[in-house]
NUTOR-612287 format. One record per residue (C-alpha): residue number from 0; residue in one letter; y, x, z. Coordinates in nm, 2 decimals, always signed. Example, Ala and Ser with C-alpha at 12.3 -4.5 7.8 and 13.67 -1.06 7.14 Angstrom:
BEGIN
+-----+------+--------+--------+--------+
! pos ! code !     py !     px !     pz !
+-----+------+--------+--------+--------+
!   0 !    a !  -0.45 !  +1.23 !  +0.78 !
!   1 !    s !  -0.11 !  +1.37 !  +0.71 !
+-----+------+--------+--------+--------+
END
This chain:
BEGIN
+-----+------+--------+--------+--------+
! pos ! code !     py !     px !     pz !
+-----+------+--------+--------+--------+
!   0 !    x ! +16.66 ! +14.44 ! +15.17 !
!   1 !    x ! +16.68 ! +14.69 ! +14.89 !
!   2 !    x ! +16.52 ! +15.05 ! +14.84 !
!   3 !    x ! +16.22 ! +15.14 ! +15.07 !
!   4 !    x ! +16.13 ! +15.02 ! +15.42 !
!   5 !    x ! +16.33 ! +15.12 ! +15.70 !
!   6 !    x ! +16.13 ! +15.37 ! +15.90 !
!   7 !    x ! +16.42 ! +15.57 ! +16.12 !
!   8 !    x ! +16.65 ! +15.45 ! +16.34 !
!   9 !    x ! +16.86 ! +15.76 ! +16.28 !
!  10 !    x ! +16.87 ! +16.00 ! +15.99 !
!  11 !    x ! +16.99 ! +16.30 ! +16.13 !
!  12 !    x ! +17.03 ! +16.54 ! +15.75 !
!  13 !    x ! +17.17 ! +16.89 ! +15.61 !
!  14 !    x ! +17.16 ! +17.10 ! +15.93 !
!  15 !    x ! +16.90 ! +17.42 ! +16.03 !
!  16 !    x ! +16.71 ! +17.30 ! +16.27 !
!  17 !    x ! +16.59 ! +17.64 ! +16.57 !
!  18 !    x ! +16.34 ! +17.52 ! +16.81 !
!  19 !    x ! +16.24 ! +17.87 ! +16.93 !
!  20 !    x ! +15.93 ! +17.68 ! +17.15 !
!  21 !    x ! +15.79 ! +17.67 ! +16.73 !
!  22 !    x ! +15.91 ! +17.91 ! +16.63 !
!  23 !    x ! +16.10 ! +17.76 ! +16.35 !
!  24 !    x ! +16.48 ! +17.81 ! +16.21 !
!  25 !    x ! +16.55 ! +17.70 ! +15.87 !
!  26 !    x ! +16.65 ! +17.38 ! +15.68 !
!  27 !    x ! +16.54 ! +17.03 ! +15.76 !
!  28 !    x ! +16.65 ! +16.68 ! +15.84 !
!  29 !    x ! +16.48 ! +16.55 ! +16.13 !
!  30 !    x ! +16.38 ! +16.13 ! +16.16 !
!  31 !    x ! +16.41 ! +15.93 ! +16.46 !
!  32 !    x ! +16.20 ! +15.59 ! +16.61 !
!  33 !    x ! +16.12 ! +15.38 ! +16.90 !
!  34 !    x ! +16.30 ! +15.72 ! +17.10 !
!  35 !    x ! +16.09 ! +15.97 ! +16.90 !
!  36 !    x ! +16.12 ! +16.24 ! +16.68 !
!  37 !    x ! +15.89 ! +16.09 ! +16.34 !
!  38 !    x ! +15.93 ! +16.32 ! +16.12 !
!  39 !    x ! +16.07 ! +16.70 ! +16.04 !
!  40 !    x ! +16.13 ! +16.82 ! +15.68 !
!  41 !    x ! +16.37 ! +16.87 ! +15.42 !
!  42 !    x ! +16.48 ! +16.56 ! +15.22 !
!  43 !    x ! +16.38 ! +16.35 ! +15.40 !
!  44 !    x ! +16.51 ! +16.00 ! +15.19 !
!  45 !    x ! +16.82 ! +15.80 ! +15.37 !
!  46 !    x ! +16.68 ! +15.50 ! +15.19 !
!  47 !    x ! +16.45 ! +15.47 ! +15.48 !
!  48 !    x ! +16.66 ! +15.51 ! +15.76 !
!  49 !    x ! +16.91 ! +15.27 ! +15.99 !
!  50 !    x ! +17.20 ! +15.48 ! +16.02 !
!  51 !    x ! +17.25 ! +15.87 ! +15.86 !
!  52 !    x ! +17.42 ! +16.13 ! +16.07 !
!  53 !    x ! +17.53 ! +16.43 ! +15.87 !
!  54 !    x ! +17.57 ! +16.79 ! +16.01 !
!  55 !    x ! +17.57 ! +17.02 ! +15.73 !
!  56 !    x ! +17.67 ! +17.36 ! +15.85 !
!  57 !    x ! +17.55 ! +17.31 ! +16.21 !
!  58 !    x ! +17.20 ! +17.35 ! +16.43 !
!  59 !    x ! +17.00 ! +17.10 ! +16.51 !
!  60 !    x ! +16.86 ! +17.22 ! +16.87 !
!  61 !    x ! +16.62 ! +17.04 ! +17.09 !
!  62 !    x ! +16.87 ! +16.85 ! +17.42 !
!  63 !    x ! +16.93 ! +17.15 ! +17.55 !
!  64 !    x ! +16.82 ! +17.18 ! +17.93 !
!  65 !    x ! +17.03 ! +17.29 ! +18.23 !
!  66 !    x ! +16.83 ! +17.39 ! +18.57 !
!  67 !    x ! +17.06 ! +17.43 ! +18.78 !
!  68 !    x ! +17.31 ! +17.18 ! +18.88 !
!  69 !    x ! +17.54 ! +16.90 ! +19.10 !
!  70 !    x ! +17.53 ! +16.54 ! +19.03 !
!  71 !    x ! +17.55 ! +16.38 ! +19.38 !
!  72 !    x ! +17.93 ! +16.27 ! +19.35 !
!  73 !    x ! +18.12 ! +16.09 ! +19.68 !
!  74 !    x ! +17.78 ! +16.31 ! +19.87 !
!  75 !    x ! +17.76 ! +16.66 ! +19.78 !
!  76 !    x ! +18.12 ! +16.82 ! +19.77 !
!  77 !    x ! +17.97 ! +16.97 ! +19.46 !
!  78 !    x ! +17.89 ! +16.62 ! +19.28 !
!  79 !    x ! +18.01 ! +16.58 ! +18.90 !
!  80 !    x ! +17.93 ! +16.30 ! +18.66 !
!  81 !    x ! +17.64 ! +16.39 ! +18.47 !
!  82 !    x ! +17.70 ! +16.15 ! +18.14 !
!  83 !    x ! +18.07 ! +16.37 ! +18.22 !
!  84 !    x ! +18.05 ! +16.75 ! +18.26 !
!  85 !    x ! +17.70 ! +16.71 ! +18.12 !
!  86 !    x ! +17.52 ! +16.48 ! +17.81 !
!  87 !    x ! +17.86 ! +16.46 ! +17.72 !
!  88 !    x ! +17.82 ! +16.84 ! +17.69 !
!  89 !    x ! +17.55 ! +16.87 ! +17.50 !
!  90 !    x ! +17.27 ! +16.88 ! +17.76 !
!  91 !    x ! +17.04 ! +16.64 ! +17.76 !
!  92 !    x ! +16.87 ! +16.68 ! +18.10 !
!  93 !    x ! +16.97 ! +16.89 ! +18.41 !
!  94 !    x ! +16.85 ! +16.95 ! +18.72 !
!  95 !    x ! +17.04 ! +16.90 ! +19.06 !
!  96 !    x ! +16.94 ! +17.17 ! +19.23 !
!  97 !    x ! +16.94 ! +17.08 ! +19.60 !
!  98 !    x ! +17.28 ! +16.84 ! +19.63 !
!  99 !    x ! +17.01 ! +16.64 ! +19.85 !
! 100 !    x ! +16.77 ! +16.69 ! +20.10 !
! 101 !    x ! +16.53 ! +16.46 ! +20.25 !
! 102 !    x ! +16.78 ! +16.23 ! +20.41 !
! 103 !    x ! +17.03 ! +16.20 ! +20.12 !
! 104 !    x ! +16.75 ! +16.19 ! +19.82 !
! 105 !    x ! +16.73 ! +15.80 ! +19.82 !
! 106 !    x ! +17.15 ! +15.73 ! +19.76 !
! 107 !    x ! +17.05 ! +16.06 ! +19.47 !
! 108 !    x ! +16.80 ! +15.85 ! +19.34 !
! 109 !    x ! +16.93 ! +15.51 ! +19.36 !
! 110 !    x ! +17.32 ! +15.57 ! +19.23 !
! 111 !    x ! +17.25 ! +15.93 ! +18.98 !
! 112 !    x ! +16.92 ! +15.94 ! +18.93 !
! 113 !    x ! +16.83 ! +15.61 ! +18.80 !
! 114 !    x ! +17.18 ! +15.49 ! +18.61 !
! 115 !    x ! +17.25 ! +15.80 ! +18.41 !
! 116 !    x ! +17.24 ! +15.86 ! +18.08 !
! 117 !    x ! +17.16 ! +16.22 ! +18.12 !
! 118 !    x ! +16.79 ! +16.30 ! +18.26 !
! 119 !    x ! +16.85 ! +16.40 ! +18.56 !
! 120 !    x ! +16.53 ! +16.53 ! +18.78 !
! 121 !    x ! +16.58 ! +16.74 ! +19.12 !
! 122 !    x ! +16.49 ! +17.02 ! +19.32 !
! 123 !    x ! +16.48 ! +16.90 ! +19.70 !
! 124 !    x ! +16.65 ! +17.08 ! +19.93 !
! 125 !    x ! +16.43 ! +17.17 ! +20.25 !
! 126 !    x ! +16.80 ! +17.09 ! +20.50 !
! 127 !    x ! +16.77 ! +16.78 ! +20.53 !
! 128 !    x ! +17.10 ! +16.69 ! +20.43 !
! 129 !    x ! +17.14 ! +16.90 ! +20.14 !
! 130 !    x ! +17.46 ! +17.02 ! +20.06 !
! 131 !    x ! +17.66 ! +16.79 ! +20.14 !
! 132 !    x ! +17.95 ! +16.95 ! +20.37 !
! 133 !    x ! +18.25 ! +17.21 ! +20.17 !
! 134 !    x ! +18.15 ! +17.41 ! +20.51 !
! 135 !    x ! +17.79 ! +17.55 ! +20.32 !
! 136 !    x ! +17.62 ! +17.57 ! +20.70 !
! 137 !    x ! +17.37 ! +17.32 ! +20.58 !
! 138 !    x ! +17.07 ! +17.60 ! +20.72 !
! 139 !    x ! +17.25 ! +17.68 ! +21.03 !
! 140 !    x ! +17.02 ! +17.42 ! +21.21 !
! 141 !    x ! +16.69 ! +17.53 ! +21.19 !
! 142 !    x ! +16.63 ! +17.11 ! +21.29 !
! 143 !    x ! +16.79 ! +17.05 ! +20.95 !
! 144 !    x ! +16.51 ! +17.20 ! +20.78 !
! 145 !    x ! +16.15 ! +16.99 ! +20.79 !
! 146 !    x ! +15.90 ! +17.07 ! +20.54 !
! 147 !    x ! +15.72 ! +16.72 ! +20.67 !
! 148 !    x ! +15.98 ! +16.53 ! +20.58 !
! 149 !    x ! +16.04 ! +16.71 ! +20.31 !
! 150 !    x ! +15.70 ! +16.68 ! +20.16 !
! 151 !    x ! +15.72 ! +16.31 ! +20.22 !
! 152 !    x ! +16.03 ! +16.20 ! +19.97 !
! 153 !    x ! +15.88 ! +16.41 ! +19.72 !
! 154 !    x ! +15.49 ! +16.30 ! +19.75 !
! 155 !    x ! +15.73 ! +15.92 ! +19.66 !
! 156 !    x ! +15.96 ! +16.11 ! +19.41 !
! 157 !    x ! +15.75 ! +16.29 ! +19.25 !
! 158 !    x ! +15.82 ! +16.21 ! +18.86 !
! 159 !    x ! +16.19 ! +16.34 ! +18.90 !
! 160 !    x ! +16.16 ! +16.59 ! +19.17 !
! 161 !    x ! +16.07 ! +17.00 ! +19.04 !
! 162 !    x ! +16.04 ! +17.20 ! +19.30 !
! 163 !    x ! +16.23 ! +17.28 ! +19.65 !
! 164 !    x ! +16.51 ! +17.48 ! +19.72 !
! 165 !    x ! +16.69 ! +17.66 ! +19.98 !
! 166 !    x ! +16.99 ! +17.89 ! +19.98 !
! 167 !    x ! +16.99 ! +18.21 ! +20.16 !
! 168 !    x ! +17.31 ! +18.36 ! +20.16 !
! 169 !    x ! +17.45 ! +18.42 ! +20.53 !
! 170 !    x ! +17.74 ! +18.15 ! +20.58 !
! 171 !    x ! +17.41 ! +17.94 ! +20.45 !
! 172 !    x ! +17.17 ! +18.00 ! +20.70 !
! 173 !    x ! +17.39 ! +18.19 ! +21.01 !
! 174 !    x ! +17.17 ! +18.35 ! +21.20 !
! 175 !    x ! +16.81 ! +18.28 ! +21.09 !
! 176 !    x ! +16.73 ! +18.50 ! +20.79 !
! 177 !    x ! +16.45 ! +18.43 ! +20.59 !
! 178 !    x ! +16.30 ! +18.13 ! +20.86 !
! 179 !    x ! +16.40 ! +17.92 ! +20.61 !
! 180 !    x ! +16.28 ! +18.07 ! +20.33 !
! 181 !    x ! +15.94 ! +18.05 ! +20.54 !
! 182 !    x ! +16.02 ! +17.62 ! +20.62 !
! 183 !    x ! +16.06 ! +17.55 ! +20.24 !
! 184 !    x ! +15.77 ! +17.80 ! +20.08 !
! 185 !    x ! +15.56 ! +17.54 ! +20.32 !
! 186 !    x ! +15.65 ! +17.25 ! +20.14 !
! 187 !    x ! +15.62 ! +17.36 ! +19.79 !
! 188 !    x ! +15.28 ! +17.53 ! +19.85 !
! 189 !    x ! +15.21 ! +17.14 ! +20.03 !
! 190 !    x ! +15.31 ! +17.01 ! +19.72 !
! 191 !    x ! +15.20 ! +17.27 ! +19.44 !
! 192 !    x ! +15.56 ! +17.26 ! +19.35 !
! 193 !    x ! +15.77 ! +17.62 ! +19.30 !
! 194 !    x ! +16.11 ! +17.69 ! +19.45 !
! 195 !    x ! +16.42 ! +17.71 ! +19.40 !
! 196 !    x ! +16.58 ! +17.99 ! +19.55 !
! 197 !    x ! +17.01 ! +18.06 ! +19.60 !
! 198 !    x ! +17.06 ! +18.46 ! +19.68 !
! 199 !    x ! +17.30 ! +18.74 ! +19.74 !
! 200 !    x ! +17.46 ! +18.84 ! +20.06 !
! 201 !    x ! +17.18 ! +18.76 ! +20.24 !
! 202 !    x ! +17.13 ! +18.97 ! +20.56 !
! 203 !    x ! +16.75 ! +19.06 ! +20.38 !
! 204 !    x ! +16.72 ! +19.32 ! +20.12 !
! 205 !    x ! +16.62 ! +19.10 ! +19.77 !
! 206 !    x ! +16.29 ! +19.27 ! +19.75 !
! 207 !    x ! +16.21 ! +19.13 ! +20.11 !
! 208 !    x ! +16.27 ! +18.79 ! +19.95 !
! 209 !    x ! +16.10 ! +18.89 ! +19.66 !
! 210 !    x ! +15.72 ! +18.95 ! +19.82 !
! 211 !    x ! +15.70 ! +18.66 ! +19.91 !
! 212 !    x ! +15.78 ! +18.45 ! +19.56 !
! 213 !    x ! +15.47 ! +18.33 ! +19.38 !
! 214 !    x ! +15.44 ! +18.27 ! +19.03 !
! 215 !    x ! +15.73 ! +18.00 ! +18.91 !
! 216 !    x ! +15.92 ! +17.99 ! +19.22 !
! 217 !    x ! +16.29 ! +18.07 ! +19.04 !
! 218 !    x ! +16.54 ! +18.31 ! +19.17 !
! 219 !    x ! +16.88 ! +18.19 ! +19.03 !
! 220 !    x ! +17.24 ! +18.35 ! +19.01 !
! 221 !    x ! +17.04 ! +18.60 ! +18.92 !
! 222 !    x ! +17.35 ! +18.83 ! +18.80 !
! 223 !    x ! +17.54 ! +18.73 ! +19.11 !
! 224 !    x ! +17.73 ! +19.09 ! +19.17 !
! 225 !    x ! +17.78 ! +19.09 ! +19.55 !
! 226 !    x ! +17.58 ! +19.20 ! +19.79 !
! 227 !    x ! +17.12 ! +19.24 ! +19.80 !
! 228 !    x ! +17.19 ! +19.21 ! +19.37 !
! 229 !    x ! +16.86 ! +19.29 ! +19.14 !
! 230 !    x ! +17.06 ! +19.68 ! +19.06 !
! 231 !    x ! +17.01 ! +20.00 ! +19.25 !
! 232 !    x ! +17.33 ! +20.19 ! +19.39 !
! 233 !    x ! +17.29 ! +20.39 ! +19.05 !
! 234 !    x ! +17.29 ! +20.06 ! +18.81 !
! 235 !    x ! +16.91 ! +20.06 ! +18.75 !
! 236 !    x ! +16.77 ! +19.74 ! +18.80 !
! 237 !    x ! +16.53 ! +19.76 ! +19.12 !
! 238 !    x ! +16.11 ! +19.76 ! +19.04 !
! 239 !    x ! +16.05 ! +19.50 ! +19.28 !
! 240 !    x ! +16.26 ! +19.32 ! +19.08 !
! 241 !    x ! +16.03 ! +19.41 ! +18.77 !
! 242 !    x ! +15.73 ! +19.38 ! +18.93 !
! 243 !    x ! +15.80 ! +19.02 ! +19.01 !
! 244 !    x ! +15.94 ! +18.91 ! +18.66 !
! 245 !    x ! +15.57 ! +19.07 ! +18.54 !
! 246 !    x ! +15.43 ! +18.84 ! +18.78 !
! 247 !    x ! +15.55 ! +18.56 ! +18.70 !
! 248 !    x ! +15.89 ! +18.50 ! +18.88 !
! 249 !    x ! +16.18 ! +18.33 ! +18.65 !
! 250 !    x ! +16.51 ! +18.48 ! +18.71 !
! 251 !    x ! +16.77 ! +18.23 ! +18.61 !
! 252 !    x ! +17.17 ! +18.30 ! +18.54 !
! 253 !    x ! +17.33 ! +17.96 ! +18.72 !
! 254 !    x ! +17.65 ! +18.10 ! +18.68 !
! 255 !    x ! +17.89 ! +17.85 ! +18.91 !
! 256 !    x ! +18.18 ! +17.98 ! +19.05 !
! 257 !    x ! +18.12 ! +18.34 ! +19.24 !
! 258 !    x ! +17.77 ! +18.41 ! +19.06 !
! 259 !    x ! +17.78 ! +18.53 ! +18.73 !
! 260 !    x ! +17.94 ! +18.94 ! +18.70 !
! 261 !    x ! +17.90 ! +19.05 ! +18.34 !
! 262 !    x ! +17.89 ! +19.40 ! +18.47 !
! 263 !    x ! +17.54 ! +19.30 ! +18.67 !
! 264 !    x ! +17.49 ! +19.08 ! +18.32 !
! 265 !    x ! +17.48 ! +19.44 ! +18.10 !
! 266 !    x ! +17.33 ! +19.62 ! +18.28 !
! 267 !    x ! +17.01 ! +19.46 ! +18.31 !
! 268 !    x ! +16.97 ! +19.39 ! +17.96 !
! 269 !    x ! +17.02 ! +19.74 ! +17.91 !
! 270 !    x ! +16.72 ! +19.83 ! +18.17 !
! 271 !    x ! +16.55 ! +19.57 ! +18.03 !
! 272 !    x ! +16.58 ! +19.24 ! +18.22 !
! 273 !    x ! +16.68 ! +18.95 ! +18.05 !
! 274 !    x ! +16.73 ! +18.61 ! +18.24 !
! 275 !    x ! +16.43 ! +18.39 ! +18.16 !
! 276 !    x ! +16.66 ! +18.05 ! +18.17 !
! 277 !    x ! +17.06 ! +18.04 ! +18.14 !
! 278 !    x ! +17.19 ! +17.78 ! +18.37 !
! 279 !    x ! +17.50 ! +17.66 ! +18.45 !
! 280 !    x ! +17.55 ! +17.58 ! +18.88 !
! 281 !    x ! +17.85 ! +17.38 ! +18.69 !
! 282 !    x ! +18.03 ! +17.15 ! +19.02 !
! 283 !    x ! +18.32 ! +17.05 ! +19.13 !
! 284 !    x ! +18.47 ! +17.39 ! +19.14 !
! 285 !    x ! +18.41 ! +17.58 ! +18.88 !
! 286 !    x ! +18.39 ! +17.27 ! +18.55 !
! 287 !    x ! +18.75 ! +17.39 ! +18.44 !
! 288 !    x ! +18.67 ! +17.70 ! +18.43 !
! 289 !    x ! +18.53 ! +17.98 ! +18.47 !
! 290 !    x ! +18.19 ! +17.77 ! +18.33 !
! 291 !    x ! +18.32 ! +17.45 ! +18.23 !
! 292 !    x ! +17.99 ! +17.36 ! +18.08 !
! 293 !    x ! +17.66 ! +17.48 ! +17.95 !
! 294 !    x ! +17.71 ! +17.58 ! +17.61 !
! 295 !    x ! +18.03 ! +17.81 ! +17.72 !
! 296 !    x ! +17.80 ! +17.99 ! +17.97 !
! 297 !    x ! +17.57 ! +18.04 ! +17.65 !
! 298 !    x ! +17.81 ! +18.21 ! +17.43 !
! 299 !    x ! +17.84 ! +18.46 ! +17.66 !
! 300 !    x ! +17.53 ! +18.56 ! +17.62 !
! 301 !    x ! +17.55 ! +18.59 ! +17.27 !
! 302 !    x ! +17.86 ! +18.80 ! +17.31 !
! 303 !    x ! +17.67 ! +19.03 ! +17.55 !
! 304 !    x ! +17.38 ! +19.06 ! +17.26 !
! 305 !    x ! +17.14 ! +18.80 ! +17.28 !
! 306 !    x ! +17.01 ! +18.66 ! +16.98 !
! 307 !    x ! +17.10 ! +18.27 ! +16.86 !
! 308 !    x ! +16.77 ! +18.20 ! +16.93 !
! 309 !    x ! +16.72 ! +18.41 ! +17.26 !
! 310 !    x ! +16.99 ! +18.20 ! +17.37 !
! 311 !    x ! +16.85 ! +17.90 ! +17.25 !
! 312 !    x ! +16.52 ! +17.96 ! +17.35 !
! 313 !    x ! +16.65 ! +17.94 ! +17.76 !
! 314 !    x ! +16.82 ! +17.69 ! +17.70 !
! 315 !    x ! +16.53 ! +17.44 ! +17.57 !
! 316 !    x ! +16.18 ! +17.59 ! +17.51 !
! 317 !    x ! +16.18 ! +17.78 ! +17.85 !
! 318 !    x ! +16.27 ! +17.57 ! +18.11 !
! 319 !    x ! +16.11 ! +17.31 ! +17.99 !
! 320 !    x ! +15.80 ! +17.51 ! +17.99 !
! 321 !    x ! +15.92 ! +17.56 ! +18.38 !
! 322 !    x ! +15.89 ! +17.23 ! +18.39 !
! 323 !    x ! +15.53 ! +17.16 ! +18.30 !
! 324 !    x ! +15.77 ! +16.93 ! +18.03 !
! 325 !    x ! +15.67 ! +17.16 ! +17.70 !
! 326 !    x ! +15.49 ! +16.84 ! +17.51 !
! 327 !    x ! +15.83 ! +16.58 ! +17.55 !
! 328 !    x ! +16.15 ! +16.79 ! +17.59 !
! 329 !    x ! +16.26 ! +17.12 ! +17.46 !
! 330 !    x ! +16.11 ! +17.07 ! +17.06 !
! 331 !    x ! +16.24 ! +16.89 ! +16.80 !
! 332 !    x ! +15.84 ! +16.85 ! +16.75 !
! 333 !    x ! +15.67 ! +16.56 ! +16.57 !
! 334 !    x ! +15.63 ! +16.32 ! +16.83 !
! 335 !    x ! +15.84 ! +16.40 ! +17.13 !
! 336 !    x ! +16.09 ! +16.26 ! +17.28 !
! 337 !    x ! +16.41 ! +16.20 ! +17.06 !
! 338 !    x ! +16.68 ! +16.40 ! +17.28 !
! 339 !    x ! +16.92 ! +16.69 ! +17.06 !
! 340 !    x ! +17.18 ! +16.85 ! +16.98 !
! 341 !    x ! +17.41 ! +16.94 ! +16.74 !
! 342 !    x ! +17.58 ! +17.26 ! +16.75 !
! 343 !    x ! +17.89 ! +17.45 ! +16.59 !
! 344 !    x ! +17.90 ! +17.82 ! +16.60 !
! 345 !    x ! +18.20 ! +17.87 ! +16.55 !
! 346 !    x ! +18.35 ! +18.17 ! +16.45 !
! 347 !    x ! +18.72 ! +18.37 ! +16.57 !
! 348 !    x ! +18.84 ! +18.52 ! +16.88 !
! 349 !    x ! +18.70 ! +18.35 ! +17.22 !
! 350 !    x ! +18.83 ! +18.41 ! +17.58 !
! 351 !    x ! +18.55 ! +18.43 ! +17.88 !
! 352 !    x ! +18.56 ! +18.49 ! +18.16 !
! 353 !    x ! +18.30 ! +18.56 ! +18.50 !
! 354 !    x ! +18.24 ! +18.45 ! +18.81 !
! 355 !    x ! +18.46 ! +18.80 ! +18.91 !
! 356 !    x ! +18.77 ! +18.72 ! +18.75 !
! 357 !    x ! +18.69 ! +18.97 ! +18.41 !
! 358 !    x ! +18.78 ! +18.83 ! +18.12 !
! 359 !    x ! +18.60 ! +18.93 ! +17.80 !
! 360 !    x ! +18.68 ! +18.88 ! +17.41 !
! 361 !    x ! +18.41 ! +18.74 ! +17.16 !
! 362 !    x ! +18.34 ! +18.66 ! +16.79 !
! 363 !    x ! +18.15 ! +18.39 ! +16.89 !
! 364 !    x ! +18.14 ! +18.03 ! +17.06 !
! 365 !    x ! +17.92 ! +17.78 ! +17.07 !
! 366 !    x ! +18.05 ! +17.36 ! +17.08 !
! 367 !    x ! +17.83 ! +17.07 ! +17.10 !
! 368 !    x ! +17.97 ! +16.87 ! +16.82 !
! 369 !    x ! +17.68 ! +16.55 ! +16.85 !
! 370 !    x ! +17.46 ! +16.49 ! +17.12 !
! 371 !    x ! +17.09 ! +16.25 ! +17.08 !
! 372 !    x ! +16.95 ! +16.11 ! +17.40 !
! 373 !    x ! +16.63 ! +15.93 ! +17.38 !
! 374 !    x ! +16.70 ! +15.84 ! +17.01 !
! 375 !    x ! +17.06 ! +15.74 ! +17.04 !
! 376 !    x ! +17.41 ! +15.90 ! +16.97 !
! 377 !    x ! +17.56 ! +15.94 ! +17.28 !
! 378 !    x ! +17.89 ! +16.10 ! +17.14 !
! 379 !    x ! +17.93 ! +16.27 ! +16.80 !
! 380 !    x ! +18.27 ! +16.40 ! +16.66 !
! 381 !    x ! +18.06 ! +16.37 ! +16.29 !
! 382 !    x ! +18.00 ! +16.01 ! +16.02 !
! 383 !    x ! +17.78 ! +15.83 ! +16.11 !
! 384 !    x ! +17.67 ! +15.61 ! +15.80 !
! 385 !    x ! +17.43 ! +15.33 ! +15.66 !
! 386 !    x ! +17.28 ! +15.42 ! +15.36 !
! 387 !    x ! +17.46 ! +15.29 ! +15.05 !
! 388 !    x ! +17.38 ! +14.99 ! +14.87 !
! 389 !    x ! +17.15 ! +14.84 ! +15.23 !
! 390 !    x ! +17.25 ! +14.45 ! +15.33 !
! 391 !    x ! +17.12 ! +14.32 ! +15.68 !
+-----+------+--------+--------+--------+
END
């Protein structure tokens, strides 16, 4: 072999590294070895790498993290394949948000989590059946909301289960009001994990729900635009919402097919409430629009006035912190897991639609052009080459 000894499996060269968790936004090369990030510096030697991915003119970010998806195809009516719809579109880590409950989680583990290229984590539904039926009524019968069974499953699968999911809309709970929330909270407190709450069209006002939450609990669909949302009748952010955010409740986007309103987001941002995390609620009914993927949802927040670094923080370092995984994910730090997303920041005229059928034109769009998972290129529209003169 000619030249210097090979030290890296892959060298990602010529891009701009944006790592909000470290405050990095600068030209850097990134070298990977053994599934970890081995070096981050300008002008790393090409001859020290087995392969080179040239990314000049593009952004190199930590692998994107989507806190809210549904990836249990064949069991949940919402389910989609995570590798085709998440990883191929830049999200290297996703959280299935309640597709499975205590009776159905073993299948999610065996047939999705353990066999997908995507890193799939999960919030366990307090309903033992999870989100199986298009009737969307998993908590009308409270016998299905079983904290003891949820606790048992979580204890057996602590390596992948991140918390407890509960949907509180009337169509999900029937006449049971906030009783499912109390049962979900009992399970979550027993195992020391957060809850993720689906809100919107609840019988109880949002303030009453927020009173029950603890720091690190997650309110998803925060900009939904339906009954009992984050805004007052005069369009201001409710004081209970501001207080909850101040005490550490996580407000998450969870776009979905019916849970993201440009109008609500504009008002919230104007009154100082930005989402802590940006997620998609990607599933069977919105993967072909209006959601499409995480990069499209991120682009909508560029349109709404957030900076590129803010948008990336809400899809990398912040969700990693929510999951307690900052040493491994959401960063381009030496020693971290080698999950990376390469993005093009395209300019032009792009149409973006919310869940209320409002379409807005934007001038920027993020587009994934390469995805690296565990140090391996999963997909790339960019050229991968070997250094000149290398012989094997």
